[in-house]
C-alpha positions in Angstrom: -0.1 0.0 -0.3 1.5 3.2 -1.0 2.5 5.6 2.3 0.7 8.8 2.6 3.1 11.6 3.7 1.5 14.6 5.7 3.1 17.4 6.0 3.9 18.6 9.6 3.0 22.5 10.2 6.9 23.0 11.4 7.3 22.2 7.3 5.1 25.1 6.7 7.1 28.2 5.1 7.5 31.5 7.5 4.8 34.0 5.7 7.3 37.3 5.1 4.8 39.7 3.7 1.0 40.6 4.3 -1.2 42.5 2.1 -3.4 44.3 4.7 -5.6 46.3 2.8 -7.9 48.2 2.2 -11.2 47.3 1.6 -11.8 48.0 -2.0 -8.4 49.3 -3.2 -7.6 46.4 -5.6 -6.3 44.2 -3.5 -8.3 41.4 -4.8 -6.0 42.3 -8.2 -2.6 42.8 -6.3 -3.3 39.2 -5.0 -3.9 37.8 -8.5 -0.8 39.3 -10.2 1.2 38.1 -7.0 -0.2 34.6 -7.6 1.4 34.8 -11.2 5.0 35.6 -10.3 6.8 32.4 -10.2 8.5 33.6 -7.0 5.7 34.2 -5.0 3.4 32.0 -3.3 -0.1 33.3 -1.6 -2.9 30.8 -0.5 -6.2 31.6 -2.4 -8.3 32.3 0.6 -7.9 35.1 2.4 -7.4 33.2 6.2 -8.2 36.6 8.4 -6.1 35.0 11.0 -4.7 38.5 12.6 -8.3 40.3 12.7 -10.8 37.4 13.3 -9.4 34.3 13.9 -6.1 34.3 16.2 -7.7 32.3 19.1 -7.1 29.7 16.4 -3.3 29.9 17.0 -0.5 30.0 14.4 -0.8 26.3 13.0 -3.5 26.7 12.1 -3.1 29.9 10.2 0.2 28.3 8.6 -1.8 25.4 7.3 -3.1 27.5 4.6 0.2 27.5 3.1 0.5 23.8 2.5 1.5 23.8 -0.9 4.2 26.6 -1.2 6.2 24.8 -3.8 9.9 26.4 -2.0 8.9 30.1 -3.5 11.2 32.9 -2.4 8.3 35.4 -0.8 5.5 33.7 1.2 2.6 36.0 2.1 -1.1 36.3 2.2 -4.1 39.1 1.5 -6.6 40.0 3.9 -8.2 43.3 3.1 -9.6 43.7 6.5 -5.9 43.5 8.1 -5.1 47.3 7.9 -8.4 48.7 9.9 -8.3 46.1 12.5 -7.0 47.9 15.8 -5.5 44.7 17.5 -3.7 43.3 14.2 -0.5 45.4 14.0 0.2 44.1 17.7 -0.6 40.8 16.6 1.2 40.6 13.5 4.7 42.2 15.3 4.3 39.5 17.7 4.1 37.0 14.9 7.2 38.4 13.1 8.3 41.8 13.8 10.3 41.7 10.4 7.0 40.9 8.4 7.2 43.3 5.5 3.5 45.2 4.9 1.5 45.9 1.4 -1.1 47.6 1.6 -2.9 50.5 -0.6 -5.0 54.0 -0.1 -7.6 55.2 -2.3 -9.6 58.7 -2.2 -11.8 57.8 0.7 -15.5 59.0 -0.4 -14.5 56.9 -3.7 -13.4 53.9 -1.6 -16.5 54.4 0.3 -18.9 54.5 -2.6 -17.6 51.5 -4.3 -17.8 49.6 -1.5 -22.0 50.7 -1.2 -22.0 49.7 -4.8 -20.5 46.4 -4.1 -22.5 45.7 -1.0 -26.3 47.0 -2.8 -25.2 44.2 -5.2 -24.8 41.6 -2.6 -26.5 42.2 0.2 -30.9 42.4 0.0 -30.1 44.9 3.2 -28.6 47.2 1.1 -31.2 46.9 -1.3 -32.8 50.6 -0.6 -30.3 52.1 1.0 -28.5 55.2 0.4 -25.1 56.3 0.3 -25.0 59.6 2.0 -26.7 57.7 5.0 -24.5 55.2 5.4 -21.3 57.7 4.5 -21.3 59.5 7.6 -18.6 60.3 10.2 -19.8 57.5 12.9 -20.5 54.4 10.3 -17.7 51.8 9.2 -17.7 53.0 5.7 -16.2 56.2 7.3 -13.8 54.4 9.4 -12.4 52.2 7.0 -11.8 55.3 4.8 -9.2 56.6 7.6 -6.1 55.3 6.3 -3.8 57.7 8.2 -4.6 56.4 11.3 -4.8 53.5 10.1 -1.0 53.5 8.8 0.0 55.0 12.1 -1.6 52.2 14.1 1.0 49.8 12.0 4.2 52.4 12.2 3.3 52.2 16.5 4.8 48.3 16.0 6.9 48.7 12.7 9.3 50.7 11.2 8.1 52.7 8.3 10.6 50.8 5.8 8.5 47.3 6.4 5.3 49.4 5.1 4.8 50.0 1.7 2.0 52.2 1.0 0.3 52.2 -2.7 -2.2 54.8 -4.4 -4.8 53.1 -5.6 -4.7 55.7 -8.6 -1.2 55.0 -9.5 -2.4 51.9 -10.4 -5.0 53.4 -12.6 -1.7 55.5 -14.6 0.8 52.4 -14.9 -0.4 48.9 -13.4 3.1 47.6 -14.7 5.0 50.1 -12.7 2.6 50.0 -9.9 3.3 45.9 -9.4 6.9 46.2 -9.6 6.9 48.4 -6.6 5.8 45.4 -4.7 7.9 42.8 -6.2 10.9 44.9 -5.6 9.8 45.8 -1.5 9.5 41.9 -1.2 12.5 40.9 -3.1 12.1 39.3 -6.0 12.0 39.5 -10.0 10.7 43.5 -10.2 10.4 42.4 -14.1 8.3 40.1 -14.2 5.3 41.2 -16.0 1.8 39.6 -14.7 -0.5 38.3 -16.9 -3.3 40.0 -15.3 -1.7 43.4 -15.0 -3.6 44.9 -17.6 -7.0 42.6 -16.6 -10.3 43.5 -14.1 -10.5 41.1 -12.2 -13.1 41.8 -9.9 -16.5 44.1 -10.6 -16.2 47.7 -9.8 -18.6 50.5 -9.0 -19.4 50.3 -13.0 -20.3 47.2 -13.0 -22.4 47.0 -9.5 -24.7 49.9 -11.3 -25.5 48.0 -14.0 -27.5 44.8 -13.4 -26.5 43.8 -17.6 -23.1 44.5 -16.3 -22.6 42.9 -13.2 -24.1 39.2 -14.4 -21.6 39.6 -17.7 -18.5 40.3 -14.8 -20.1 37.5 -12.8 -19.4 35.0 -15.0 -16.7 36.3 -17.2 -14.4 37.7 -14.4 -14.8 34.6 -12.8 -11.6 33.0 -11.3 -12.2 29.7 -13.4 -13.0 32.0 -16.3 -10.1 31.6 -19.0 -7.4 34.5 -18.9 -8.0 35.6 -22.4 -11.7 36.1 -21.8 -10.8 38.5 -18.8 -8.8 40.3 -21.0 -11.0 40.5 -23.9 -13.8 41.6 -21.4 -11.4 44.2 -19.4 -10.6 46.2 -23.1 -14.8 45.9 -24.2 -15.1 47.2 -20.4 -16.6 51.0 -20.7 -13.7 52.8 -18.6 -16.0 55.5 -16.9 -14.7 56.8 -13.6 -16.2 55.6 -10.4 -17.1 59.7 -9.9 -20.6 59.5 -10.1 -21.6 60.9 -6.8 -23.2 63.9 -5.8 -21.2 67.1 -5.4 -22.9 67.7 -2.1 -21.4 64.7 -0.7 -18.3 65.5 -1.1 -18.4 69.2 0.3 -20.0 67.4 3.2 -17.3 64.9 3.8 -14.1 66.6 2.7 -13.3 68.7 5.8 -13.7 65.4 8.0 -10.6 63.9 6.1 -8.5 67.3 6.1 -5.8 66.2 8.9 -5.9 62.3 7.6 -5.2 63.9 3.9 -2.3 65.7 5.0 -1.1 63.1 7.9 -0.9 60.8 5.0 1.0 63.2 2.5 3.6 64.2 4.8 4.3 60.1 5.7 3.7 59.6 1.6 5.9 63.0 0.7 3.9 63.7 -2.1 0.4 65.7 -2.5 -2.5 63.5 -3.1 -3.7 65.6 -5.9 -4.9 63.2 -8.0 -8.0 62.2 -4.7 -10.7 64.5 -5.5 -12.3 64.1 -1.7 -8.7 66.6 -1.2 -10.7 69.1 -3.4 -13.1 69.7 -0.5 -10.5 69.0 2.5 -9.3 72.5 3.8 -6.0 72.0 2.9 
């Protein structure tokens, strides 16, 4: 009888990077492109270990890496780590040298993208209005406080361990955007993932149209051929996700003044690509 050798937890690799978020900031696309790099290993699922499943223990988490094939960079992506208050300390305790990749986005646009996704996927949101959910006290708003979240991580990690990317840069030059990540996790920065120019998930545009949303669910399915995804990405109308009432920006902008200022100081650049910035008192 053929003997089946089971891999023990101590044989699993030691993860050395995490994609921590933020939510609706292209992290699904980042994961797909990272998975295509021959020197990178990521599990397909989000473990949610450092925010929701920490009590299950480190060996449970390492079980997500059981099909590792010797890749140099080993990590996982869970988009909610960024805004979880307990996650930074837990990550630092697990690996104080962990490299952390995060992506930030125009805060109001990020909220709107989450709103459109929830409306499409959750019956409870069908009749909800964006302006009623996008309040300073709500979850949507809290998830967009990028400077606050980054500072929480910088309390546990040196800045050189945190790569902060800007979503709007990805829209301009996807390959350059990805090269920054590859260089940061110390793999070949010249690799060009097949999915670099491909839409991997529905955006606010699809969520706003029943027909396009139905098409994207089929054509962007994980098992859909890459050629189909590429063709869909080329045919998909390139409409900006900015069809939000002007008054919403006027009302919300001032609440993000300190957040945007602080983030600009850390990044060493002005976030003039963010529409919200025009309505903040900067």
